[in-house]
Phi, psi and omega in degrees: 000173192278176176275160180298141177283131180296345181258018178248163182286131182228127177266117187277325181197156180257155173223076189260358179289141179256105180224128184302143177228175181293138179258120179287353182260318177252352178085354183275195180240035186246019180281129183229132178201164173236157183199186178207150175269136190242130173283309178210155188209119175293149177301328177291319178292323179290322174303316183292323177293323176298322179289356172247008174094011175271164178205146184257151170225101187066233182265359177267122181249127184227163179225121182296148169276089196299321187280349185244332183291155186290328181232096181304136182250105180262127174301131181235132173227145182259140174276100190299322180292334182261356184295134171230123181301136175285174184298315177295326176289324177297319177300322179297313179304314184298317183299319179296312181300318182291323176296319177297311184292322188251359178078213185296332178281116186289139175296328177298325178294318178301313180297322178296316179298317179295323179299313181296321179297317180292323180294321174297323179291321177300319179294321175295327180294317183295324182292318176304315182295317181296318183296317181298318177293325176296317181301314180301317178299321180295315179301312182295323178295317180298326177299322183269356177074026183231156173281154182300324184292342179260009182290131179285156176307323181297327180289325171305318184292320179297323176294318181295323182292336178280345178283140182294142180296328177297317182297318179298316185296314183296320180295314175302316182298312182292327182291321178296320177296318179297316177294324177278349179080011181272162179281154178283135173278122182299137182300132176087356183276144181298135181291139182273133184296141180291326176271108182286157183296135184249354179272152183304319183298341178273349181253318184231161186301148174282354179284067183224029186282165178291104177220100186294134170066017181245141172276124181249115182296132183244339187265165174278158187296333180267007182291147178299329183236151175262119185247127180221159175244146175216130180251126181227152174293139170276079190215114182296345179265356185268123186296327179289324178294316188289336179301327180248013185300310187288323178298314182296318182296321180299324177289322179297315183294321179292320181294318183289322181286321184274312186279319183256001180060027180291154175277144184307323181292340180268004179225049178292175184294324182289324177296315175304315183293315180293325185281316189237354188242340185251088183269148173273355184289136176271126181286140176207156183254128182216123179055046179066018179238134173271120179261142182151205181259139184217160168246123173265111182265137172254118182246130176241120183054037175086354179254142180289126177244350177195151178223124175255119181268125187223155173250125176260121187236174185304328182238006190198161162249125184249127174285124179262310186196160175222132171227150185207165178282105180297337178289311182293313183289346179275348180291322180273167182278114174051052183287338171054069183300327182294314182289316184299315183289326177301318178298318177295328178287326174294322178296319177295323178298317177299315183292336176273359179059040176256142187284337187229143172246111175275124186258019181085228180252145169258125184245099185291331187281355179246103190304325185288347181264357184286351178297340180293327182292354180262009174262098186242151004277138181227152182237151171251149183273127177290130183290341182250318183277335184062030173250161183263138182224137182303126184301324179297329177281336183274336184306317178303319181292326179284335170295323184278328182207139185294331182250129179210145172268353183056031183297329184255019174255135183307142177282138171274123178083187185294151180291148181276130176254109182273129183288161174294149186263120176238098187291338181294342181273001179297137183273128181233157174235104182250120182053045176067022177235129184286141179205182172246162179296323180299316183292317183295320174298328180297344179267013176094013180256161180205147179210120173292328181297312178306319181289327176287317176303320177299318182289331182281323184270337178089165186296315180303309177289333176295335180262354177256317179287152175245124177260115178292132187215156178183184185293333186273349188303311184296331183280331188256000181308318186291349183258012180288165182303148179268326185249153175245000000 
């Protein structure tokens, strides 16, 4: 057979041993997964891997051992076209916008002050009305030569009748506002709709389209800060990417040491490059879209304050990682960078006309990761059936038990038809020569690892991916790189 095509997916080595490691979600030592190191990977093949529960970290692609691991990691995807921000998510967007517009002084503080002032004014208005009424009552009483306390009910009715109907209505309206704690609506001002806009385009600027290496303004001209977005390839050979590489690394280092308490020596520049900048994905252009690995940079006054690492694939935008400047995001009240950047990534998914936004893994056993489940509508991938199920239907089962296959929950979309498994059709590259597992076995060889790999990636990918193989593979697997 021929030699491998440089534009096809190639697996350099397997890591199929199951040995418990530290879990970043529960802090225990029960995290279990299997993986493989990838030389290169087409975007179509990686899309197929995602739909089988795999996920990449740099060039390492792994799949959790769902029934055994301490914290099951369910692949989650949001239907981007149907997504509508919740009330709390809209508040996150508003807080970020207000902070950008007003600087260190929060707009929420200003609104709270204005609200208090208006309520006080409303209270004073009611007081003035009451004083006016008392003066009127006194005048009427004096005219009759009687004290107010001796005024008969009929005389009260006469006084009430003399007050203008408009004043009465205004008084009742103000009293109602004060009791409910709401702000006074200015007279003659157009009524604000009770149902606030729920679509992303009504909350944030539409200038988030796919435009490589360009700064796209997101803030208003009179804002205290200049807020921009910039999308760059995650490619160490790309000159545009390398221009901001060191500035981006400094944000990553600060994020890892402050937010995750990593030691400085554990988040060096080479670790950063291998983890988030050296992707195995092969860039390709399809329907005027460049597919592959990217960094979406968030810039304030020309400085990077956050970076969302994303993969743009044939049918989805997949979130890989987020790192941000904890100092800048800590200046404002509850700016929630994770939620805010996820909303912006949903927006980018919509504008790329892609149906799904993959948010990585949903870990129900880890409360801090449950925010992903609030991006609706979303589906979870069954670890055994490889079918998608509405997360809202899955939640009761995950509350009852941390691991579930969702077998008795209706499937979202068409049923998955799994092809018959023929391990002999696994594609191998032995000594730089393409062959099949069946042909290789015919030479008197056999490998349980190849058969296990076949079961993990499935028939379609086993025939699409090329696994480098040889006599030394089984002997040297234990010496493969430990960190990605």
